[in-house]
Backbone as JSON Lines, residues from 0, in Angstrom:
{"i":0,"aa":"M","n":[0.85,-1.17,0.0],"ca":[0.0,0.0,0.0],"c":[0.89,1.23,0.0]}
{"i":1,"aa":"Y","n":[0.46,2.26,-0.7],"ca":[1.21,3.5,-0.72],"c":[0.24,4.67,-0.74]}
{"i":2,"aa":"A","n":[0.73,5.85,-0.36],"ca":[-0.04,7.09,-0.47],"c":[0.95,8.24,-0.54]}
{"i":3,"aa":"Y","n":[0.72,9.13,-1.47],"ca":[1.46,10.4,-1.58],"c":[0.41,11.49,-1.44]}
{"i":4,"aa":"H","n":[0.47,12.24,-0.36],"ca":[-0.56,13.22,-0.02],"c":[0.08,14.61,0.01]}
{"i":5,"aa":"Y","n":[-0.55,15.57,-0.67],"ca":[-0.05,16.94,-0.68],"c":[-1.2,17.89,-0.39]}
{"i":6,"aa":"Q","n":[-1.03,18.7,0.65],"ca":[-2.03,19.69,1.02],"c":[-1.32,20.94,1.53]}
{"i":7,"aa":"N","n":[-2.07,22.06,1.6],"ca":[-1.45,23.3,2.1],"c":[-1.64,23.41,3.61]}
{"i":8,"aa":"S","n":[-1.18,24.5,4.18],"ca":[-1.24,24.67,5.64],"c":[-2.66,24.83,6.16]}
{"i":9,"aa":"A","n":[-3.61,25.16,5.28],"ca":[-5.03,25.25,5.66],"c":[-5.73,23.9,5.48]}
{"i":10,"aa":"Q","n":[-4.96,22.85,5.23],"ca":[-5.44,21.48,5.05],"c":[-6.3,21.32,3.8]}
{"i":11,"aa":"Q","n":[-6.08,22.17,2.79],"ca":[-6.76,22.03,1.5],"c":[-5.99,21.0,0.68]}
{"i":12,"aa":"L","n":[-6.68,19.96,0.25],"ca":[-6.04,18.9,-0.54],"c":[-5.7,19.39,-1.93]}
{"i":13,"aa":"F","n":[-4.46,19.17,-2.35],"ca":[-4.07,19.38,-3.74],"c":[-4.17,18.06,-4.49]}
{"i":14,"aa":"F","n":[-3.59,17.01,-3.9],"ca":[-3.74,15.68,-4.48],"c":[-3.34,14.62,-3.48]}
{"i":15,"aa":"R","n":[-3.8,13.42,-3.74],"ca":[-3.34,12.24,-3.01],"c":[-3.36,11.08,-4.0]}
{"i":16,"aa":"Y","n":[-2.22,10.47,-4.19],"ca":[-2.13,9.23,-4.97],"c":[-2.13,8.09,-3.97]}
{"i":17,"aa":"D","n":[-2.92,7.06,-4.23],"ca":[-2.88,5.89,-3.36],"c":[-3.44,4.67,-4.07]}
{"i":18,"aa":"N","n":[-3.35,3.56,-3.38],"ca":[-3.93,2.32,-3.91],"c":[-4.8,1.64,-2.85]}
{"i":19,"aa":"A","n":[-5.42,2.47,-2.01],"ca":[-6.32,1.95,-0.98],"c":[-7.63,1.48,-1.61]}
{"i":20,"aa":"M","n":[-8.25,0.5,-0.99],"ca":[-9.53,0.0,-1.49],"c":[-10.6,1.06,-1.33]}
{"i":21,"aa":"H","n":[-11.53,1.09,-2.26],"ca":[-12.63,2.05,-2.24],"c":[-13.96,1.34,-2.25]}
{"i":22,"aa":"R","n":[-14.96,2.01,-1.73],"ca":[-16.35,1.57,-1.83],"c":[-17.13,2.73,-2.38]}
{"i":23,"aa":"P","n":[-17.74,2.61,-3.54],"ca":[-17.72,1.43,-4.4],"c":[-16.33,1.21,-5.0]}
{"i":24,"aa":"A","n":[-16.08,-0.02,-5.37],"ca":[-14.77,-0.4,-5.9],"c":[-14.45,0.35,-7.18]}
{"i":25,"aa":"L","n":[-13.18,0.66,-7.36],"ca":[-12.7,1.28,-8.59],"c":[-12.23,0.18,-9.55]}
{"i":26,"aa":"A","n":[-12.07,0.54,-10.81],"ca":[-11.66,-0.45,-11.83],"c":[-10.22,-0.92,-11.63]}
{"i":27,"aa":"Q","n":[-9.41,-0.17,-10.91],"ca":[-8.02,-0.55,-10.61],"c":[-7.65,0.05,-9.27]}
{"i":28,"aa":"P","n":[-6.66,-0.5,-8.59],"ca":[-6.32,0.02,-7.26],"c":[-5.64,1.4,-7.28]}
{"i":29,"aa":"E","n":[-4.81,1.68,-8.27],"ca":[-4.08,2.94,-8.3],"c":[-4.99,4.07,-8.76]}
{"i":30,"aa":"H","n":[-5.0,5.17,-8.01],"ca":[-5.84,6.3,-8.35],"c":[-5.32,7.58,-7.69]}
{"i":31,"aa":"K","n":[-5.9,8.7,-8.11],"ca":[-5.49,10.01,-7.62],"c":[-6.73,10.77,-7.18]}
{"i":32,"aa":"H","n":[-6.67,11.34,-5.97],"ca":[-7.73,12.19,-5.45],"c":[-7.34,13.64,-5.69]}
{"i":33,"aa":"T","n":[-8.26,14.44,-6.17],"ca":[-8.08,15.89,-6.28],"c":[-9.38,16.54,-5.82]}
{"i":34,"aa":"I","n":[-9.41,17.86,-5.77],"ca":[-10.67,18.53,-5.4],"c":[-11.73,18.3,-6.47]}
{"i":35,"aa":"S","n":[-11.32,17.89,-7.67],"ca":[-12.26,17.64,-8.76],"c":[-12.81,16.22,-8.77]}
{"i":36,"aa":"G","n":[-12.22,15.33,-7.98],"ca":[-12.71,13.96,-7.95],"c":[-11.6,12.93,-7.85]}
{"i":37,"aa":"I","n":[-11.93,11.7,-8.2],"ca":[-11.0,10.57,-8.16],"c":[-10.75,10.12,-9.59]}
{"i":38,"aa":"F","n":[-9.48,9.94,-9.93],"ca":[-9.09,9.58,-11.29],"c":[-8.19,8.36,-11.27]}
{"i":39,"aa":"L","n":[-8.41,7.43,-12.17],"ca":[-7.55,6.26,-12.28],"c":[-6.23,6.69,-12.89]}
{"i":40,"aa":"T","n":[-5.15,6.22,-12.31],"ca":[-3.81,6.55,-12.78],"c":[-2.84,5.51,-12.23]}
{"i":41,"aa":"T","n":[-1.62,5.57,-12.68],"ca":[-0.58,4.71,-12.1],"c":[0.15,5.49,-11.02]}
{"i":42,"aa":"A","n":[0.89,4.78,-10.2],"ca":[1.67,5.44,-9.16],"c":[2.76,6.28,-9.81]}
{"i":43,"aa":"P","n":[2.9,7.53,-9.39],"ca":[3.93,8.38,-9.99],"c":[5.32,8.0,-9.48]}
{"i":44,"aa":"H","n":[6.31,8.21,-10.32],"ca":[7.7,8.09,-9.87],"c":[8.05,9.35,-9.09]}
{"i":45,"aa":"L","n":[8.93,9.25,-8.14],"ca":[9.24,10.36,-7.25],"c":[9.61,11.64,-7.99]}
{"i":46,"aa":"P","n":[10.47,11.61,-9.01],"ca":[10.78,12.88,-9.71],"c":[9.53,13.55,-10.31]}
{"i":47,"aa":"A","n":[8.62,12.77,-10.87],"ca":[7.39,13.34,-11.43],"c":[6.5,13.91,-10.32]}
{"i":48,"aa":"L","n":[6.46,13.24,-9.2],"ca":[5.68,13.71,-8.06],"c":[6.22,15.04,-7.55]}
{"i":49,"aa":"L","n":[7.52,15.14,-7.42],"ca":[8.14,16.39,-6.96],"c":[7.93,17.51,-7.98]}
{"i":50,"aa":"D","n":[7.99,17.2,-9.26],"ca":[7.7,18.2,-10.3],"c":[6.27,18.71,-10.18]}
{"i":51,"aa":"E","n":[5.33,17.82,-9.91],"ca":[3.93,18.22,-9.74],"c":[3.77,19.16,-8.55]}
{"i":52,"aa":"I","n":[4.45,18.85,-7.45],"ca":[4.39,19.7,-6.27],"c":[4.98,21.08,-6.58]}
{"i":53,"aa":"L","n":[6.11,21.11,-7.25],"ca":[6.74,22.39,-7.59],"c":[5.84,23.22,-8.51]}
{"i":54,"aa":"E","n":[5.19,22.57,-9.45],"ca":[4.29,23.26,-10.37],"c":[3.1,23.85,-9.6]}
{"i":55,"aa":"L","n":[2.53,23.09,-8.69],"ca":[1.4,23.57,-7.91],"c":[1.79,24.71,-6.96]}
{"i":56,"aa":"S","n":[3.01,24.68,-6.48],"ca":[3.46,25.71,-5.53],"c":[3.97,26.96,-6.22]}
{"i":57,"aa":"G","n":[4.04,26.91,-7.54],"ca":[4.5,28.08,-8.28],"c":[6.0,28.27,-8.29]}
{"i":58,"aa":"S","n":[6.72,27.22,-7.93],"ca":[8.19,27.31,-7.9],"c":[8.8,26.99,-9.25]}
């Protein structure tokens, strides 16, 4: 099991990648949570994850 969770100091979620079980079940275990919903995806590699964080933070 894995989870990569990114939120700001006000606890606003930017994203969370994980492979936790869901109810109702998803078509695959790997997915991404955003404020827009849940999307099926593969687990990101660490460099891509860090790039996403930098892009969201405006760095």
